[in-house]
C-alpha positions in Angstrom: -24.2 4.3 8.1 -26.6 1.9 6.4 -28.2 4.8 4.5 -24.7 5.8 3.2 -24.0 2.2 2.2 -27.2 2.0 0.3 -26.4 5.2 -1.5 -23.0 3.8 -2.5 -24.5 0.7 -3.8 -27.1 2.7 -5.8 -24.3 4.8 -7.2 -22.4 1.7 -8.2 -25.3 0.3 -10.1 -25.8 3.8 -11.7 -22.2 3.8 -12.9 -22.6 0.3 -14.4 -25.6 1.5 -16.3 -23.8 4.6 -17.5 -21.1 2.4 -18.9 -23.5 1.4 -21.6 -24.3 5.0 -22.6 -22.5 7.4 -24.9 -19.5 8.9 -23.2 -20.8 12.5 -23.4 -24.0 11.7 -21.7 -22.2 9.5 -19.2 -19.8 12.3 -18.2 -22.6 14.8 -17.9 -24.6 12.6 -15.6 -21.9 11.4 -13.3 -20.8 15.0 -12.6 -23.8 15.5 -10.2 -22.7 13.5 -7.2 -21.2 15.3 -4.2 -17.6 15.1 -3.0 -18.7 12.9 0.0 -20.6 10.6 -2.3 -17.7 10.3 -4.7 -15.3 9.6 -1.8 -17.6 6.8 -0.6 -18.1 5.4 -4.1 -14.3 5.3 -4.8 -13.6 3.6 -1.5 -16.4 1.1 -2.0 -15.4 0.3 -5.6 -11.7 -0.1 -4.7 -12.6 -2.3 -1.8 -14.3 -4.6 -4.2 -10.9 -5.5 -5.8 -10.2 -7.3 -2.6 -13.7 -8.8 -2.2 -15.3 -9.8 -5.4 -12.0 -9.7 -7.2 -10.1 -11.9 -4.8 -8.6 -15.3 -5.9 -11.2 -17.8 -4.7 -9.1 -20.6 -3.2 -6.8 -18.4 -1.0 -9.2 -15.5 -0.5 -6.2 -13.2 -1.1 -5.9 -10.4 -3.5 -4.8 -11.3 -7.0 -1.5 -9.6 -8.0 -3.2 -8.1 -11.0 -6.6 -7.9 -12.8 -6.9 -7.2 -16.5 -10.4 -6.3 -17.6 -9.7 -7.8 -21.1 -8.8 -11.1 -19.6 -5.4 -11.1 -21.3 -2.5 -12.3 -19.1 0.7 -12.7 -21.1 2.5 -14.3 -18.2 -0.5 -16.6 -17.4 -0.6 -15.1 -13.9 -4.3 -14.5 -13.3 -4.4 -16.6 -10.2 -1.1 -15.4 -8.7 -1.6 -13.8 -5.3 0.7 -11.4 -3.5 1.9 -11.2 0.1 2.3 -7.4 0.2 -0.9 -6.6 -1.7 -2.6 -9.3 0.3 -1.6 -7.6 3.5 -3.1 -4.3 2.2 -6.2 -6.3 1.3 -6.8 -7.7 4.8 -6.8 -4.1 6.1 -9.3 -3.2 3.3 -11.6 -6.0 4.6 -11.6 -4.4 8.0 -12.6 -1.1 6.3 -15.4 -3.0 4.5 -16.7 -4.3 7.8 -16.6 -0.9 9.5 -18.2 0.8 6.5 -20.9 -2.0 6.3 -19.9 -2.9 2.7 -20.0 -6.4 4.2 -21.1 -7.9 7.5 -18.7 -8.7 10.3 -19.3 -12.4 9.8 -18.6 -12.2 6.1 -15.4 -10.4 6.8 -14.4 -12.8 9.5 -15.1 -15.8 7.2 -12.9 -14.4 4.4 -10.1 -13.5 6.9 -10.2 -17.0 8.3 -9.8 -18.4 4.8 -6.8 -16.2 4.2 -5.2 -17.2 7.5 -5.7 -20.9 6.7 -4.0 -20.4 3.4 -1.1 -18.6 5.0 -0.6 -21.3 7.6 -0.1 -23.9 4.8 1.5 -21.8 2.1 5.3 -21.8 1.4 7.3 -19.7 3.8 11.1 -19.4 4.5 12.2 -19.0 8.1 8.7 -17.7 8.6 8.8 -15.1 5.9 6.6 -15.4 2.9 7.5 -15.0 -0.8 6.5 -12.1 -2.9 4.1 -14.3 -4.9 2.3 -17.6 -4.5 0.1 -19.6 -6.8 -3.2 -19.0 -5.2 -4.5 -22.4 -6.1 -1.7 -24.3 -4.5 0.2 -22.1 -2.0 3.5 -22.8 -3.8 6.0 -20.0 -4.3 5.9 -18.3 -7.7 9.4 -16.9 -8.3 9.5 -13.1 -8.6 12.7 -13.4 -10.6 15.3 -16.0 -11.3 17.0 -15.9 -7.9 14.0 -14.5 -5.9 12.2 -17.7 -5.1 12.2 -17.6 -1.3 11.4 -15.3 1.5 10.7 -11.6 0.9 11.0 -9.9 4.2 9.6 -6.5 2.9 6.5 -8.0 1.4 6.1 -10.2 4.5 6.2 -7.0 6.6 3.3 -5.5 4.6 1.3 -8.7 5.2 2.2 -8.7 8.9 1.0 -5.1 9.3 -2.3 -6.1 7.9 -2.5 -9.3 10.1 -1.7 -7.4 13.2 -4.5 -5.0 12.6 -6.8 -7.9 12.2 -5.5 -9.5 15.4 -6.2 -6.3 17.3 -9.6 -6.0 15.7 -10.8 -9.5 16.7 -8.8 -10.2 19.9 -11.7 -9.2 22.2 -14.5 -10.6 20.1 -16.4 -13.9 20.3 -14.6 -17.2 20.8 -14.1 -17.8 17.1 -12.7 -14.3 16.6 -10.4 -14.8 19.6 -9.1 -18.1 18.1 -8.4 -16.3 14.8 -6.4 -13.7 16.6 -4.4 -16.4 18.3 -3.7 -18.1 15.0 -2.5 -14.8 13.6 -0.2 -14.3 16.6 1.5 -17.7 15.8 2.2 -16.5 12.2 3.7 -13.3 13.6 5.9 -15.1 16.1 7.1 -17.5 13.4 8.8 -14.8 11.3 12.6 -15.0 11.9 13.6 -11.4 11.4 17.0 -12.2 13.1 17.7 -14.8 10.4 17.5 -12.0 7.8 20.4 -10.2 9.3 22.6 -12.8 7.5 24.4 -14.0 10.5 24.1 -11.0 12.7 25.0 -8.0 10.5 23.6 -4.6 11.5 21.2 -4.6 8.6 18.2 -6.5 7.3 18.3 -8.3 4.0 15.3 -8.3 1.7 15.6 -11.9 0.4 16.7 -15.4 1.3 16.0 -18.6 -0.7 16.8 -22.2 0.1 17.8 -22.6 -3.5 19.8 -19.4 -3.9 20.7 -18.5 -0.4 21.7 -14.8 -0.2 22.4 -14.4 -3.9 19.9 -11.5 -4.2 22.3 -9.7 -1.8 20.0 -6.8 -1.1 20.7 -5.1 2.3 17.8 -2.7 2.9 18.9 0.8 3.7 16.8 4.0 3.8 15.1 5.9 2.7 12.5 4.0 0.7 9.2 2.1 1.5 10.8 -0.3 4.0 10.8 1.5 7.4 7.9 -0.7 8.7 10.1 -3.8 8.2 12.6 -2.4 10.8 9.9 -1.4 13.2 8.4 -5.0 13.0 11.8 -6.6 13.4 12.5 -4.5 16.5 9.0 -5.4 17.8 9.1 -9.1 17.3 8.4 -11.0 20.6 10.4 -14.1 19.4 13.0 -13.0 16.7 13.8 -9.4 17.5 16.8 -7.6 16.3 18.8 -5.0 18.2 18.3 -1.3 17.8 21.6 -1.0 16.1 20.2 -2.8 13.0 17.8 0.2 12.6 20.4 2.9 13.3 23.3 1.4 11.4 21.4 -0.5 8.6 18.2 1.4 7.8 19.5 4.9 8.9 23.0 4.3 7.5 24.7 5.5 10.7 23.0 8.9 10.2 23.7 9.3 6.5 20.0 8.9 5.9 19.6 12.6 7.0 19.4 15.0 4.0 21.3 18.2 3.5 19.6 20.7 5.9 19.6 23.2 3.0 17.7 20.8 0.7 14.6 22.4 -0.9 12.4 21.5 -3.8 9.5 23.7 -4.8 9.8 25.3 -1.3 9.6 22.1 0.6 12.3 20.3 2.5 12.9 16.6 2.6 14.5 15.6 5.8 15.7 12.2 4.5 17.8 11.2 1.6 15.6 9.2 -0.8 17.6 6.4 -2.5 18.5 7.4 -6.0 16.0 10.3 -6.0 17.5 12.8 -3.5 16.4 16.0 -5.2 12.7 15.5 -5.6 12.0 12.4 -3.6 11.1 8.9 -4.7 7.9 7.3 -6.0 5.0 8.4 -3.8 4.3 4.9 -2.5 7.2 5.5 -0.2 4.9 7.8 1.7 2.2 5.1 1.9 3.3 1.5 2.3 5.1 1.8 5.7 2.4 4.1 7.0 -0.8 2.2 6.4 -0.7 0.9 9.9 2.3 2.8 11.4 0.7 6.1 12.2 2.9 9.0 10.9 1.1 11.6 13.0 3.5 12.7 15.7 6.0 10.0 14.6 9.5 11.3 15.2 13.0 10.2 15.8 16.4 11.8 15.5 16.3 11.5 11.8 12.9 13.0 10.8 9.4 14.1 11.7 7.6 11.6 9.5 4.3 13.4 9.1 6.1 16.5 8.0 8.4 14.5 5.8 5.6 12.5 4.1 3.5 15.6 3.6 6.5 17.5 2.0 7.2 14.4 -0.2 3.6 14.6 -1.5 3.7 18.3 -2.0 6.9 18.1 -4.0 5.5 15.3 -6.2 2.4 17.4 -6.9 4.4 20.6 -7.5 6.6 18.8 -10.1 3.4 17.8 -12.0 2.1 21.4 -11.9 5.4 22.8 -13.0 5.5 20.1 -15.7 9.0 20.8 -17.1 8.6 17.9 -19.6 5.4 19.3 -21.0 3.2 16.2 -20.6 -0.4 16.5 -21.6 -2.9 16.7 -18.8 -0.5 17.4 -15.9 -1.6 20.1 -13.5 -3.0 21.0 -10.1 -6.0 18.6 -10.7 -4.0 15.8 -12.3 -0.9 14.7 -10.4 0.8 11.8 -8.8 3.9 9.9 -9.8 4.6 6.4 -8.3 5.4 2.9 -9.2 2.7 1.4 -11.5 2.0 0.1 -14.9 3.7 2.2 -17.5 3.4 2.7 -21.3 6.2 0.2 -21.7 5.8 -2.3 -18.9 6.1 -1.2 -15.3 8.1 1.7 -13.9 8.9 3.5 -10.6 7.7 6.9 -11.8 8.9 9.9 -9.8 9.8 13.6 -10.4 12.9 14.0 -12.5 13.8 14.1 -16.1 14.8 10.4 -16.2 12.0 9.1 -13.9 8.9 10.9 -15.2 7.4 9.0 -18.1 4.2 11.1 -18.5 2.2 8.5 -16.6 -0.3 9.5 -13.9 -1.1 6.8 -11.3 -4.3 7.6 -9.4 -3.1 5.7 -6.3 -0.4 8.3 -5.7 -2.9 11.2 -5.0 -5.7 9.1 -3.6 -3.5 7.3 -1.1 -2.2 10.7 0.0 -5.6 11.8 1.3 -4.2 12.0 4.9 -1.4 14.4 3.8 -3.1 16.5 1.2 -6.9 16.1 1.5 -7.9 19.1 -0.5 -5.5 18.4 -3.4 -6.3 14.7 -3.4 -10.0 15.4 -3.7 -9.4 17.9 -6.5 -7.6 15.2 -8.5 -10.2 12.5 -7.8 -13.0 14.9 -8.8 -11.2 15.9 -12.0 -10.5 12.3 -13.1 -14.0 11.2 -12.4 -15.8 14.2 -13.9 -13.5 14.8 -16.9 -12.1 11.4 -17.9 -14.9 9.2 -16.6 -14.9 5.6 -17.9 -11.5 6.0 -19.4 -10.0 5.9 -16.0 -12.7 4.5 -13.7 -14.2 1.0 -13.7 -15.4 -2.0 -11.7 -12.7 -1.8 -9.0 -12.3 2.0 -8.9 -9.7 4.0 -10.8 -7.5 2.0 -13.1 -3.8 1.6 -12.2 -2.4 4.3 -14.5 -2.9 6.4 -17.7 -1.1 8.8 -20.0 -2.9 11.5 -21.8 0.3 12.3 -23.7 0.3 8.8 -25.2 -3.5 8.4 -25.3 -2.9 5.3 -23.2 -5.8 4.2 -20.9 -5.3 0.5 -20.0 -8.1 -1.1 -18.0 -5.8 -2.8 -15.5 -5.4 -3.0 -11.8 -2.6 -4.0 -9.3 -3.2 -5.0 -5.7 -0.3 -3.0 -4.4 -1.8 0.1 -5.8 -5.5 -0.4 -5.0 -4.9 -1.4 -1.4 -3.4 1.8 -0.1 -6.3 3.8 -1.6 -8.9 2.0 0.6 -6.7 2.1 3.7 -5.4 5.6 3.5 -8.8 7.0 2.6 -10.1 5.4 5.8 -7.2 6.6 7.9 -7.9 10.1 6.6 -11.5 10.0 7.8 -11.3 7.8 10.9 -7.8 6.7 11.7 -9.1 3.1 11.9 -6.1 1.2 10.7 -3.6 3.5 12.4 -5.4 3.1 15.8 -5.6 -0.7 15.5 -2.0 -1.3 14.5 -0.6 1.1 17.0 -2.6 -0.5 19.8 -0.4 -3.6 19.5 1.7 -3.7 22.7 4.7 -5.2 20.8 4.7 -2.2 18.4 4.8 0.3 21.2 7.7 -1.5 22.8 9.5 -1.7 19.4 9.1 2.0 18.8 10.5 2.7 22.3 13.4 0.4 21.6 14.2 2.4 18.4 13.7 5.7 20.2 10.9 6.6 17.8 8.3 8.9 19.5 4.6 8.5 19.0 1.5 9.9 20.7 0.2 6.3 20.9 2.5 5.5 23.8 3.8 7.5 26.7 
C-alpha cells in the first residue's frame, strides 16, 4: 500500500509540473500511466478536495471551489451538510488508502463532529448550508432557512460509517463514536412527517414552518432518507411512511413494458420517466446503502441502478441532439454546473444541455467499471488540463460550447471518491451496512439485503 501511495504522490507532483508545459507535450507525457495508476491518481486528487480544500474552521467540505478565486455570491466559506457527509466518507477512504494517517483522519473528523454539535440544527436536522466560520445557517433560498432532512440524511450516512469505523478503536475513537451516536439519535425524523402524515417532508424552518411544502416521493435521490427514518432508534417512523409516501402506494413501479435503449427501469423517475433522471440518483442514496442484492417489492436496486447508468450512457452515444464530443468514451449526464448556471442534466430533448459531468461516469464505477474507465481514460488522455486539475476532474464541461470552467462542487466530488472505493473494496458499503439499526430498519421496510439474514 505504501508503495502505491508514494507512486500516487509522485504522479501528483508530475502532473503539477506538466501544468507549466505546452499542452501538446503535457498530453503526450500523461498518456503513459496505467489504468490502475490513473484510478489511484484520480481518487487521490479528488480526496484532496475534502482534505486540503476543506474550510479550515469547521473541517467540512466547502460547497464549491473556484480556481480563479471568483465567488459572485461571496460564498467561498459556505459549507454543506450533504457534501460534507460525502466528505467524511472520503476521509475514511484516505485513511485506508494511506493518503493520510489514521490519527490525522481522526483529528479532522473530531473537528467536524465538534462543529456539528454546535452548528444550527432544527429538530435535529441540519440545514443545507452553514457559514463555516460561524456555524450559522446560510439560507438555500428565501424560505429554505431551516432543516433539510435530505441533506441531513447524506451527512448521517457518512457519520454512521465513521461511527462503525471507530467504535472498536482506542478510547478517544470510542468517545468520538459515542458523540456521533448522540447526533444520530437527535434527528427527529418523526417531526418531519408534519404531524403524522405517511410521508417525509424535505424542509422545516422556525421562520417559515412548512412553507416549502415538499413531501418527498420516489423515485429520486432520497431513498436513504426513508431507510434512516425507519432505522432511527429514537424518532423512527412507521413502515407505512415508506410504502405510502416514498413508494406512492405502489405507483412508484414503472410500466413493465418500459424500455429505453434495450434497458428496463423498474421505477418511475420523477419527471423523467422515459430515460431516467440525473445520474446522481443512482449514487447519493447508495454511497453507504449497498445496492448489491438490495431488493423489495418495487425493485432490484442493483439492476435498476445499472440500467439507469446504461441508459444514460446509451443516450450520449446515440447523441440525438448532435453535441460535440459525446460518445462511448465521453458520457454522463447529471446535476452540475452548466453553461448557464446550474442544471439537472439528464437524457431527453429538454434536459440534455450538451454538458458532460465527469462525476456521472466516475461515480458509476460499481455499475459500469469498464465504461467508466474508458471515459476517465479518454478525458485524462485527450482533454488533459482542460478538465483535470488540483482536485481531480472539474465539475463539468461542454465541447459544443468550448466551455471548460475550472470549478468544483462538493456534492459531485464526494461520490467519486466513495464509489470508486466501493467498487474496489466495498469499504463504505460494509461499514454502513454493519450498523445494527440499519439492518433492523431494512427488515422493518421489508427490503432484502445480503448484509442481514
